[in-house]
C-alpha positions in Angstrom: 111.4 99.2 116.0 114.2 98.4 113.6 114.4 100.5 110.4 115.3 99.0 107.1 118.3 100.4 105.1 116.2 102.6 102.9 114.5 104.3 105.8 117.9 104.8 107.5 119.3 106.3 104.3 116.4 108.7 103.9 116.6 109.7 107.6 120.3 110.7 107.2 119.8 112.4 103.8 116.9 114.5 105.0 118.3 115.6 108.3 118.3 119.4 108.6 116.5 120.2 105.3 114.6 123.5 105.2 110.9 123.5 105.5 108.7 126.2 103.9 106.5 128.4 106.0 103.3 126.7 104.8 104.5 123.1 105.1 102.3 121.0 107.3 103.8 117.5 106.7 107.1 117.0 105.1 109.1 113.8 104.2 107.9 110.6 105.8 104.3 110.3 104.8 102.7 109.3 101.5 102.5 112.9 100.4 103.8 116.3 101.6 101.0 118.5 102.9 101.0 122.3 102.3 98.7 124.8 104.0 96.7 127.0 101.6 96.1 130.3 103.4 92.4 131.0 103.8 91.3 127.6 102.3 89.5 124.8 104.0 91.5 122.3 102.0 95.2 121.5 102.1 97.4 120.9 99.1 99.0 117.4 98.7 102.3 117.1 96.8 103.8 113.8 95.5 106.6 112.8 93.2 107.4 109.2 92.2 109.5 107.5 89.5 109.6 104.2 87.7 112.9 102.8 86.3 113.4 100.2 83.7 114.5 96.8 85.1 113.5 97.9 88.6 109.7 98.7 88.2 109.1 97.5 84.7 110.7 95.7 81.7 111.0 96.9 78.2 109.1 93.8 77.1 106.0 94.9 79.1 103.1 96.5 77.2 104.0 100.3 77.2 100.3 101.2 77.8 100.3 99.2 81.0 103.6 100.8 82.1 102.0 104.2 81.5 99.0 103.3 83.6 101.3 102.2 86.4 103.5 105.3 86.3 100.5 107.6 87.0 98.5 105.2 89.1 101.4 104.9 91.6 101.2 108.6 92.5 97.4 108.6 92.5 97.5 105.8 95.1 99.7 107.9 97.4 97.2 110.8 97.2 94.4 108.4 97.9 96.2 107.2 101.0 96.0 110.7 102.5 92.2 110.8 101.8 92.7 113.1 98.8 91.6 113.7 95.2 94.3 113.9 92.6 94.8 117.2 90.6 97.5 118.1 88.1 100.5 116.1 87.0 103.9 116.9 85.5 105.5 114.0 83.5 109.3 113.7 83.0 110.6 111.1 80.6 114.2 109.8 80.4 114.6 107.9 77.1 117.4 106.1 75.3 118.2 107.6 71.9 117.5 104.3 70.1 113.9 103.9 71.6 111.3 104.4 68.9 108.9 107.3 69.4 106.0 104.7 69.1 106.9 103.3 72.5 106.1 106.6 74.2 102.9 107.1 72.2 101.7 103.7 73.5 102.9 104.7 77.0 100.9 107.8 76.9 97.8 105.9 75.8 97.9 104.1 79.2 98.8 107.2 81.1 96.0 109.1 79.5 93.6 106.3 80.4 94.5 106.6 84.1 94.4 110.4 84.0 90.9 110.3 82.5 89.5 107.7 84.9 90.8 109.7 88.0 90.3 113.2 86.6 94.0 114.1 86.6 95.1 117.0 84.4 98.5 116.6 82.6 99.9 120.1 83.1 103.3 119.6 81.4 106.6 118.0 82.0 110.0 117.4 80.5 111.9 114.9 78.3 115.6 114.1 78.4 117.9 111.7 76.6 119.2 108.9 78.9 122.5 107.2 78.3 121.1 104.1 80.0 117.6 102.7 80.3 114.2 104.3 80.5 112.8 106.1 83.5 109.7 108.2 84.2 109.2 110.7 87.0 105.8 112.1 87.8 104.9 114.9 90.1 101.3 115.1 91.2 99.2 117.5 93.2 96.1 116.6 95.2 93.8 118.2 97.7 91.7 117.2 100.6 89.6 118.9 103.2 91.8 119.6 106.2 89.3 117.8 108.5 89.6 114.6 106.4 93.4 114.5 106.1 94.8 111.2 107.4 98.5 110.7 108.2 100.4 107.6 109.1 101.0 108.9 112.6 97.6 108.9 114.3 97.2 105.3 115.3 96.7 104.3 119.0 97.3 101.1 120.9 94.2 98.9 120.5 93.2 100.3 117.1 92.4 97.7 114.6 94.5 97.2 111.5 92.7 96.7 108.1 93.8 96.1 104.6 91.8 96.3 101.4 91.9 93.8 98.6 94.4 90.9 98.4 98.1 90.8 98.8 101.0 89.1 97.0 101.9 88.1 93.5 102.4 91.5 92.0 105.1 90.2 89.6 102.4 88.1 87.8 101.0 91.4 86.5 99.1 93.1 89.3 101.8 95.8 89.5 100.9 96.9 86.0 97.1 96.7 86.3 96.1 97.7 89.8 93.4 100.3 90.4 94.2 103.0 93.0 91.7 102.9 95.9 90.7 106.6 95.5 86.9 106.0 96.0 87.5 103.6 99.0 89.8 106.1 100.7 87.6 109.1 100.3 84.6 107.1 101.6 86.7 106.0 104.6 87.9 109.5 105.6 84.5 111.1 105.1 82.6 108.4 107.1 84.9 106.7 109.5 88.0 108.9 109.9 90.8 106.2 110.1 93.4 107.2 112.7 96.3 106.3 110.4 96.5 105.2 106.7 99.0 104.5 103.9 99.2 102.6 100.7 101.1 99.3 100.4 103.8 99.9 97.8 106.7 98.1 99.4 104.8 95.2 100.9 103.1 94.8 104.3 106.4 93.5 105.7 108.0 96.9 105.2 105.0 99.3 105.3 103.2 98.1 108.4 106.3 98.8 110.6 106.4 102.2 109.0 102.8 103.0 110.0 103.3 101.6 113.5 106.5 103.5 114.0 105.0 106.8 112.8 102.2 106.2 115.3 104.7 105.3 118.1 103.2 101.9 118.4 104.1 98.3 117.9 101.7 95.8 116.3 100.5 92.2 116.3 98.7 90.4 113.4 97.1 87.1 112.9 98.9 85.5 109.9 95.9 83.3 109.2 93.8 86.4 108.5 96.0 87.8 105.7 94.0 88.3 102.5 96.3 86.4 100.1 95.9 86.6 96.4 95.1 83.1 94.9 98.3 81.2 94.0 100.5 83.1 96.4 102.1 82.1 99.7 101.8 83.9 103.0 105.4 85.1 102.7 104.7 86.6 99.2 101.7 88.4 100.7 104.0 90.0 103.2 107.1 90.7 101.0 106.3 91.0 97.3 105.3 94.6 97.4 103.5 96.7 94.8 100.1 95.7 96.1 98.8 99.3 96.1 96.1 98.4 98.6 95.2 100.6 101.6 96.5 99.8 105.1 94.7 101.7 107.9 94.0 101.8 111.6 90.6 102.4 113.1 89.2 102.7 116.6 87.6 99.3 117.7 84.3 101.1 118.4 83.9 101.7 114.6 84.7 98.2 113.5 81.2 96.6 113.4 79.6 99.5 111.5 82.6 99.8 109.2 82.4 96.1 108.2 78.7 96.2 107.6 78.7 99.3 105.5 81.9 98.4 103.5 80.2 95.3 101.9 77.4 97.5 100.8 79.6 100.2 99.2 82.4 97.9 97.9 81.1 94.4 97.5 83.8 93.4 95.1 86.7 94.5 97.3 87.5 92.5 100.4 88.2 94.4 103.7 90.1 92.3 106.2 91.0 93.0 109.8 94.5 91.6 110.2 95.5 92.6 113.8 96.0 95.7 115.9 98.4 98.3 117.1 99.9 97.9 120.6 102.2 99.5 123.1 105.3 97.4 122.5 106.8 99.7 119.9 108.3 96.7 118.1 107.5 94.2 115.3 106.6 90.6 116.1 109.4 88.1 116.3 110.8 87.0 112.9 108.8 89.7 111.1 109.9 89.7 107.4 110.8 92.8 105.5 109.3 93.9 102.2 110.8 95.6 99.2 113.9 97.7 100.0 115.8 99.7 97.4 119.0 99.4 99.5 118.5 95.9 100.9 
């Protein structure tokens, strides 16, 4: 399965890096996973950044940018089936940016932290000679028996996505709600074989999940859950959907669908296709967001 430029860059960059004694899962999944000796839970570690003119504009409401900055990392913890814990916030700020900007930013960040029970443990601030940037490191935890990786999918397993896809630039990328409750319910009741969050778009992220599971995939384009006003291509390539993509054994599909609508009646769940043995993407499969494309 063809890798995009970002994936190739990371593969070369990370070749030969040391791994700590307690590391269970290193680079390549939504979070790193660390064993805690004597504990029934594992520790999740995540870091993410947002950069001005890449992930947000200065004209955007700072409170919405603050929400996004923390919610992105929370979404990755959710994708492993976990609960978020403590965050460290690092700000890079131009010297001419008023302090009021960051106060409004923190109002949005604090709203996300309160909603998802995240503690703000500390951080750092540095002057930036260019634009703004924010880096957030977040811990999380999950029972070892409920941990879900990208790599457990099998040929024949059904592929599902939550919510709707596409149109993030219209504002969804600043206002999305991480699927923490949905992911915890899934891992506790249905044990998906593989799962990740859709940050770079289905066009990029589905091949990543399939490749990690040593599978190919096939989807029905007519089944894509498209956000109103968007095209099918936008649903595949826009990115920043922050929905869950997961694989599940076909024997669980009927009960999963029936119980989902009871638990989450306002959030669509759509079966879009399945993993297969081809180890390749369908012909003319588009890519999603790529930092090096």
